N, C-alpha and C positions, 0 to 999 in steps of 0.2 A: 149262907154268907159268901162262900167262895164263888158261887154262881153269880151273885150280885156284883162282886168285884170284877168278874169277867165281863159282865154286861156293861158296867161303867167304863171299863177299859175300852171296849169296842166303841161306845158312844163318844168317848174322848177322842179316839183316833179319827172317827168319821167327822167330828166337828172341826178338828184342826185341819184335816185334808180339805174339807169344803171351804173353810175360811181362807186358807192359803190360796186355793184355786181361784176363788172369787176375787181376791186382791190382785192376783197376777193377771187375770183377764180384764179386770175393770180399770187397771192402771195403764198408762202408756208404757211402751217397751222400756224406756229409760227408767221409769219408776218401778216397774215390776221386777226388773232385772238389774237393779242398781248395783254398781260395782262395790266390792268391799275392800278393794285395794286402790291406792291412789295412782299407781303407775299403770295406765291402760294404753295399749298400742293397737288401735284398730287397723285392719286392712281388708280389702275386698277382693273377691275372685268372682268370675262369672259363674252362674249356676249351670247345671247340666251334668254331663258325664265326661270323663277323660277318655282318651282313645282306647284305654284298656278296660273301659266300662266301669271303673270305680267312680264313686260319687265325688262331685266337686261341691264345696260348701259355698253358700252365698256370702258369708262374712265370718270373720273370726275376731274375737277379742282376747288379748293376752294380758294376764295379770300376774305380777310377782307376789307370791304369798310369803309367809314367814320363812319358809324353806321350800324351794322348788317353784315351779311355774304352772299356772293353770291356763290352758287355752279353752275358750268358750265359743262354741259353735251354736248360735241361737236357733237356727232353723235347718237342721240337717235333713236333706231330702231323702225320700224313700219311695220305692214303687209299691211298698207293702202297707204303709199307713201314712197319715199326715205328718208333715215335718215337725220336729220337736228339738228341744235343746239337748246337746251333749257337751260334756266337759272332759278335758284330758289333762291329767296332772303329770308333770314331768319332774323327775327328781333333781335335786340340787346338783349342778355340774353337768347337766345334760347339754350336749353340744351337737347340733345337727351336722356339723362338718367333721366330727371325729369318727373313728372307726368303731366306737363302742355301740353295742346293741343291747336292748333291754327286754326282759320278760314283760308280759302284759297281763294285767288283771282287768277283766270286763265285769263291771258291776251294774246292778239294776237299781231302780229308785234313785237315780242320780240327784234328784232334788233334795235328798237327805244327807248327801255324803261329805261334802267339802266345807270345812270351816271358813275358808277364804273363797268359796265359790259364789255363784249368783243366785242361790236359793231364795225363794220368797218366804221361806220358813225362818222367821227371825228368832224363834225360841230355841236357845242352844240345846236344850235337852232333846230336841228332835233332830239333831245332827250327829252323824257318826264321827266327824273329824278325821276322816280317812287320811287327809293330807298331812295333818300334824302327827298322826300315829306312824305313818309310813316314814316321814322325815326322821322321827326319833329312833325308830328301829334301824334304819339305814345308818344313821350317824353312830349308833352304838355297835354296829357291825353284826346285828342279830339277823338281818335278812339281806338278800341281794338287792341292789337298786333296781327298781321296776317302774314301769309306766302304769298308771291307773286311768282307765277310761270309763265314763259313766253315761248311761242313757236315762233321761228323765222318764218317769212313768206318765201315762196319759191321765191327767187329773180333771179333764173337762167334764166328765160324767162319772159318777161314783163307781159303776161296775166295770169300767173300761180296764183299769189296772188288773183286776182279777181275771178278766177275759184274756188279757195278753199273757198273763203268767201261769194260768192253769194249764197243765199238760193236756194237750188236745187228744192224742190218740187213745189214752186210757178211758175217755169219757164215752161210754155206751149210752144208749137211750135210757136205760134204767138208772145209770149214774146221773145223767142230766136231770131226770125227774126228781131224784133225791136232792140235787143241788137247788133246783127251783123251789122245792118245798121249803127249804130253809132260807132261801134268798129270792123271794118273788121278783125282785127288781131285775134279775137277769133273764126273765122270761122274754122270749122273742129276740134275744141277743144271740151272738155266735162267738164261740171260743176262737181266738186268733193267735194262739201261742206258736203254731207252726210258722205263721208268717213272721212273728216276732223273731224267731230263731233264724229264719231265712234272711231277715234284715241284718242280724248280727253277723252271720257267716258269709253272706254273699254281697253285702253292701258295706257294712260298717268296718268289719275286720280288714277287707282289702284297702279301704281308705286309710285306716290307721297304719297298716303295714307300708303303704306307699308314702304317707306323709311324715311318719316318724321312724326313728331308728330302732326298730323292734327286732326281736328274735321270733320270727313268724311260725316256728315249728310247734307241734303239739306239746312237747315237753315244757315249753315256756309260755303257754297260753292257758289262762285260768279264768274261771267264772265264779262270782260270789254274789250272794243275796240272802235276805232274811225273810221269814214268813212266806208269803207268796213268792217273793224273790228267791227263797230257798227252793221252792217247788220248780221254778223255771230253770234254776241253776242245775239241779239234778236232771231235769229233762234234757238240758243241753248235752250233758254227758251221755245220756242214753241215745239221743238222736244223732249227735255228731261226735262220736268217740275218737275219730281221726283228727278232729280240729282242736278239741279241748282236752288238755292233759290233766286237769285237776279242777276240783270244785270245793267251795266252802258254803255249806247250807246251814245258816243259823236260824234256830227256832222255826224249822220247816213246818208249814201249815198242813201236815199230813191228813188231818181229819176231814178236810173237804171231800165230799163224795164218799165219806165213810171208809177212807183208806184205799179206794180203788186204784190209785196210782201205784201204791206199793205192790198190790197184787199183780199189776201189769208188769212191774219191774222184774218180777220173778223170771220172766221169759225174755226180757228186753234190756237187761243191765249188762254192760261189758264185763268180761272176765278180768280178773286181776292180772297185773303184770305191766300195765302201761299208764295207770292213772293213780292219782292221790286224791282221796275223798275225805272231807271233814264234815261231820254233823255235830250239832249240839242242841240243847234246849234248857230252859230254866224250869222253875217249879211253881211260879206264881202267875196270876192272871191267865191269859190265854195259854201260856206255856205249860200250865198245870195239866192240860189235856193231851200233851204231845207224847209223853213217855210210852204209853202202850203201842202207839204207832211206830215210834222210833225203834223200839225193841224188835218189831216185825221187820223193819228195814234193815236193822243190824243182822238179822237172820239171812236176809237176801245177800248181804255183803259176804257173810261167811260161806254161803252156798256157792258164791262166785270165786272163792279162793282168796279174798282179801284178808290180810293179817292185821289184827288190831295193834295200833301203836307203830306200825311200819308204813303201810300204804293206805291206811284207813284209821280214822279216829272218830269215836262217838262219845261225847261228854255231856254230863248233866251238871248244871250250875245251880246249886241249891240257893234259894232266895232270889234268883234273878227273874225278872218279869219280862213282859213282851213289849219292849220299847227300844228306840234308838239309843237311849242312854245305856241300857244293859248291853246292847251289841257293841257300842263304843268301848265300854269298859273291858270287854274280853276279845276285841278284834285282834289284838296282838297274837292270840293263840293260833287262829287259823293262818294268819299271815306268816308266822314262823314255821308252821307246818308246810305251807306251800312254797315259801321263798327262802327258807333257812339254808345256810351255807353247809349243805350236806355233801 
C-alpha cells in the first residue's frame, strides 16, 4: 500500500508539471504569465552584457505584493542554457537609494515559490508562499530582512529539471546506468548541473549584486531547494564553498543513483567552520524513502566537524509528505536557522 501511495504521488506530480507547462507554452505571454497584482510597472533595458560582463535583462515587471515587492524578469539570458523567468522578492521597506544592504536567498523551482508571483500553477497547494512567510517572519522580528531570488526550472521537457539539478561530478558510468534503468527517458540526455551552477555563480549572482542592494559576501549568501532542488543546493555548497555560506535542503532526493552523491560527498564536502547547513525529510509518500540516506549524510556532516543544532540541523517531520504544501508549512524552520538574529 505504501508503494502504491508513492507511485500515485509521482504520477500526480508529473501530471501537474506537464499540464502547467503546456498551459504556459500554449498561451500568449500575457496569458501564461498573467500578473497577480494590479500595480505593474514595466520598463525595458537593451539586452546583452554590461561593461563588467554581468547580464542585462530584456525587460522587468515590478509588482507590489501583500508585503514587499516582486521584480519579474521574464527571459533572463544565459550563455549556459536558454533564457528563462527569474523573480526577485524585495522586503517591505527596501529602498534602492538607502545604505541598507540585505542577505540573499537563491532558490530553485521558482515557478512554485511566490504566492504573488507569475507562476502558471494556479493550485495553491503547489506554492510555497515564500513571500508571505518571509514577510511574516521579518515583521515578527524572527529573521533579518533579506532578498529572495528564484530561478524557474526548465519545464519544456520532463527530464530537463532533473538533469539540471542532479549533481554532475558524482555520476560515474555505473551510476548513470542505474539512473537510466529506473528512468529510461533520460537515456541519450546529459546532466548539466555544472552549467546550472556556473549560471548561478558567474551570471545570475553578479547581476543580482549589481542591480540590488545585497550583502554579496559568503556569510550572507544562501541556497535553498526541495527534492531535486535539495540535491542541487547541497551540490552548490560542495562546488562553491567560497560563494555560498549556507543551504537548506528539504526532502532531499538522495536515493537517485542509489545514494552515489552521498558517497562522493565523503571526500568533497567542506569542513565545518564557515557554513550553516539544514536538512529535513518527512515520513510519507516519497519522503518515506529518504531517512536511510539522510542518516548516511548526517554521518558525513559529523565526520567533517559539524555540530548538530549549532551549524547543522537534520530534522524528521513525522506525517509530512513530499509536496510544496508540506514544505510551505515548515519553511519557517530553515529560514530562522539561516537568517535568525544570532
